[in-house]
ZAMARGU-4260 file (C-alpha; in steps of 0.2 Angstrom, whole numbers, plus 5000, padded with zeros to 4 digits):
<rodrens>
0) 5435/5552/5432 | 5424/5556/5447 | 5418/5538/5447 | 5435/5530/5447 | 5432/5521/5464
5) 5417/5512/5457 | 5426/5507/5441 | 5440/5501/5452 | 5429/5490/5462 | 5421/5483/5447
10) 5438/5479/5438 | 5446/5472/5453 | 5432/5467/5465 | 5441/5453/5474 | 5457/5462/5479
15) 5463/5467/5496 | 5454/5483/5502 | 5471/5490/5507 | 5478/5488/5490 | 5462/5496/5483
20) 5463/5511/5494 | 5482/5513/5489 | 5477/5512/5470 | 5463/5525/5473 | 5476/5536/5482
25) 5489/5534/5468 | 5475/5538/5455 | 5472/5555/5465 | 5491/5558/5465 | 5492/5557/5446
30) 5476/5567/5444 | 5483/5581/5456 | 5500/5580/5448 | 5493/5584/5430 | 5486/5600/5438
35) 5502/5606/5445 | 5513/5616/5434 | 5529/5609/5441 | 5524/5591/5444 | 5516/5590/5427
40) 5532/5592/5418 | 5540/5577/5427 | 5525/5566/5425 | 5526/5551/5414 | 5508/5545/5411
45) 5511/5529/5402 | 5524/5523/5416 | 5512/5528/5430 | 5497/5519/5422 | 5508/5504/5419
50) 5512/5503/5437 | 5494/5505/5442 | 5489/5491/5430 | 5502/5479/5436 | 5498/5483/5454
55) 5479/5479/5451 | 5482/5463/5441 | 5495/5456/5453 | 5483/5459/5467 | 5470/5448/5459
60) 5460/5460/5447 | 5453/5454/5431 | 5466/5457/5418 | 5454/5462/5404 | 5444/5474/5415
65) 5459/5481/5422 | 5467/5484/5405 | 5451/5493/5399 | 5451/5504/5414 | 5469/5508/5411
70) 5466/5513/5393 | 5452/5525/5400 | 5464/5532/5413 | 5478/5535/5400 | 5466/5544/5388
75) 5459/5555/5402 | 5476/5559/5410 | 5485/5562/5393 | 5471/5574/5388 | 5471/5583/5405
80) 5490/5585/5405 | 5490/5592/5387 | 5476/5605/5391 | 5485/5610/5407 | 5502/5611/5399
85) 5494/5622/5385 | 5487/5633/5398 | 5504/5634/5407 | 5512/5641/5391 | 5499/5655/5391
90) 5496/5659/5409 | 5512/5653/5417 | 5513/5644/5434 | 5498/5649/5445 | 5499/5634/5456
95) 5501/5636/5475 | 5518/5636/5482 | 5526/5637/5499 | 5526/5656/5501 | 5509/5664/5506
100) 5505/5677/5493 | 5497/5688/5506 | 5514/5689/5515 | 5523/5694/5499 | 5510/5708/5495
105) 5510/5714/5513 | 5529/5715/5514 | 5530/5723/5497 | 5518/5736/5502 | 5528/5740/5518
110) 5544/5740/5508 | 5537/5752/5495 | 5531/5764/5509 | 5549/5764/5516 | 5557/5767/5499
115) 5545/5782/5496 | 5551/5789/5513 | 5569/5787/5508 | 5567/5795/5491 | 5558/5811/5497
120) 5563/5824/5510 | 5545/5831/5511 | 5534/5816/5516 | 5524/5823/5530 | 5510/5835/5530
125) 5502/5842/5546 | 5488/5855/5547 | 5493/5862/5529 | 5511/5863/5533 | 5524/5853/5524
130) 5537/5847/5536 | 5554/5841/5531 | 5560/5824/5539 | 5576/5815/5539 | 5577/5796/5539
135) 5591/5785/5547 | 5593/5772/5535 | 5601/5759/5547 | 5587/5761/5559 | 5574/5760/5545
140) 5582/5744/5539 | 5581/5736/5557 | 5563/5742/5559 | 5558/5734/5542 | 5567/5718/5547
145) 5558/5717/5563 | 5541/5720/5555 | 5544/5707/5542 | 5549/5694/5555 | 5533/5698/5565
150) 5523/5696/5549 | 5531/5680/5544 | 5530/5673/5562 | 5511/5677/5562 | 5508/5670/5545
155) 5518/5654/5548 | 5512/5651/5566 | 5502/5635/5562 | 5516/5628/5552 | 5529/5630/5566
160) 5517/5623/5578 | 5515/5607/5568 | 5534/5605/5567 | 5538/5595/5583 | 5550/5603/5596
165) 5559/5586/5596 | 5566/5591/5578 | 5575/5606/5585 | 5583/5597/5600 | 5602/5595/5600
170) 5608/5583/5587 | 5620/5576/5599 | 5607/5568/5609 | 5610/5549/5607 | 5596/5538/5600
175) 5593/5528/5615 | 5589/5543/5626 | 5578/5550/5613 | 5569/5534/5610 | 5565/5532/5628
180) 5559/5550/5629 | 5546/5548/5615 | 5541/5530/5619 | 5538/5530/5638 | 5534/5512/5641
185) 5520/5507/5653 | 5520/5489/5657 | 5503/5482/5658 | 5495/5498/5650 | 5492/5489/5633
190) 5483/5474/5639 | 5467/5472/5630 | 5469/5487/5619 | 5469/5487/5600 | 5486/5487/5592
195) 5480/5495/5576 | 5485/5513/5571 | 5472/5523/5563 | 5474/5542/5560 | 5458/5550/5553
200) 5466/5566/5547 | 5483/5574/5548 | 5495/5586/5539 | 5513/5583/5537 | 5527/5596/5535
205) 5545/5595/5531 | 5559/5608/5531 | 5554/5626/5533 | 5536/5622/5534 | 5533/5614/5517
210) 5517/5604/5517 | 5519/5587/5509 | 5503/5579/5516 | 5487/5587/5518 | 5471/5581/5526
215) 5479/5563/5525 | 5472/5547/5532 | 5483/5532/5538 | 5478/5515/5544 | 5490/5501/5550
220) 5482/5485/5555 | 5492/5475/5567 | 5500/5459/5560 | 5501/5466/5542 | 5516/5471/5533
225) 5517/5488/5523 | 5528/5496/5511 | 5530/5514/5506 | 5531/5517/5487 | 5535/5533/5479
230) 5547/5545/5470 | 5563/5550/5479 | 5560/5565/5490 | 5542/5563/5490 | 5542/5561/5509
235) 5542/5542/5513 | 5556/5544/5526 | 5548/5560/5533 | 5532/5550/5537 | 5542/5536/5545
240) 5551/5548/5556 | 5535/5557/5561 | 5528/5541/5566 | 5543/5536/5576 | 5545/5553/5584
245) 5526/5553/5589 | 5523/5569/5580 | 5507/5561/5574 | 5494/5555/5586 | 5500/5537/5590
250) 5492/5528/5605 | 5504/5528/5620 | 5503/5509/5622 | 5511/5506/5605 | 5530/5507/5603
255) 5537/5513/5586 | 5554/5507/5581 | 5563/5516/5567 | 5579/5510/5559 | 5587/5523/5548
260) 5591/5518/5530 | 5609/5525/5532 | 5618/5519/5548 | 5636/5519/5553 | 5646/5505/5545
265) 5654/5494/5558 | 5654/5475/5562 | 5636/5475/5569 | 5625/5462/5559 | 5610/5469/5550
270) 5598/5459/5561 | 5607/5466/5577 | 5605/5484/5570 | 5586/5481/5569 | 5585/5473/5586
275) 5595/5487/5594 | 5582/5499/5588 | 5570/5492/5602 | 5580/5502/5615 | 5569/5496/5630
280) 5572/5477/5625 | 5591/5481/5623 | 5591/5490/5640 | 5582/5476/5649 | 5594/5463/5641
285) 5609/5473/5647 | 5601/5474/5664 | 5598/5455/5664 | 5616/5452/5659 | 5623/5463/5673
290) 5612/5455/5686 | 5617/5438/5681 | 5636/5443/5682 | 5634/5450/5699 | 5625/5435/5705
295) 5639/5424/5699 | 5652/5435/5708 | 5642/5433/5724 | 5641/5414/5723 | 5660/5415/5721
300) 5663/5427/5735 | 5652/5416/5747 | 5665/5402/5747 | 5677/5414/5755 | 5666/5417/5771
305) 5659/5407/5785 | 5640/5403/5785 | 5636/5414/5800 | 5647/5428/5797 | 5641/5446/5794
310) 5649/5447/5776 | 5639/5431/5772 | 5622/5438/5777 | 5626/5454/5767 | 5630/5444/5752
315) 5614/5434/5754 | 5603/5449/5756 | 5611/5457/5741 | 5608/5441/5731 | 5589/5440/5736
320) 5587/5458/5730 | 5596/5454/5714 | 5585/5439/5711 | 5569/5450/5714 | 5576/5462/5701
325) 5580/5448/5689 | 5562/5441/5691 | 5555/5459/5686 | 5566/5460/5671 | 5560/5443/5665
330) 5542/5448/5668 | 5545/5464/5657 | 5554/5455/5643 | 5540/5442/5643 | 5526/5456/5642
335) 5535/5464/5627 | 5537/5447/5619 | 5556/5449/5617 | 5558/5431/5612 | 5548/5434/5596
340) 5559/5449/5591 | 5569/5439/5578 | 5555/5431/5570
</rodrens>
């Protein structure tokens, strides 16, 4: 159904463009899955169509038109799935997988050549003479491993470049330090700039270079709330981590917070766990608390010294510095709108 986009607009003309785009993307997901030998076996067409139907109707689409569109989709996808499964039983799985077929062929060719050397003692011919050679099996194995490693490195160079170096950093690094590294805050830098996130095209990889998104697009409009819907293991958390780790091209004046779905169980309230994800805010609040504590101590200490004493002047100078620092902290907290964090 190459004209699905048009039919979607006709059946649900008044729905939010974001929902329409999601429905179109979900349609493409189902369509692509029917062509994949592995995914096709896990596909439940009626369930997928029912979800799409409910989504469009709940978003404001015409129930009658949406139901008619769903019937067409169900018929089209069921036929497509049946044809592809029939083809699978004859030809087998010919869909693309993680390993590059050229890499396999090249490595197999090199391996066959090496085995041929091992199986014969007369493998070299020079100027009409057959020369006997001896092969050191251990050295040959090391050489083959080295060659295979170089070939794999060359073939996967792009994939490894996409995988951010941040992923390979020590797991012992605490979240606060990591957050401040990938989100270097520049106060005042975001004034007047758009807070929308728009990624025109990007690829996303997981694990040892497995591509889960290809030539994808993402738009997050400031002020809207979004939810990721998809099967387990499809890459929802991976996408969120890629955003929070800035592996994708996020404007520097936008701060990305990421609260892991599995956190250590303690007495910390759920709301506080979310607030603590904003490390800059937490650090500034801690600094504010320390400054206020020290200023209270100085007020107490001043009662112990005479007005004109050297100790009193030192305390007053320190107090003036603390007041200036506290004013800077208040200004930064105000700029990041920390008072709205719990809204």
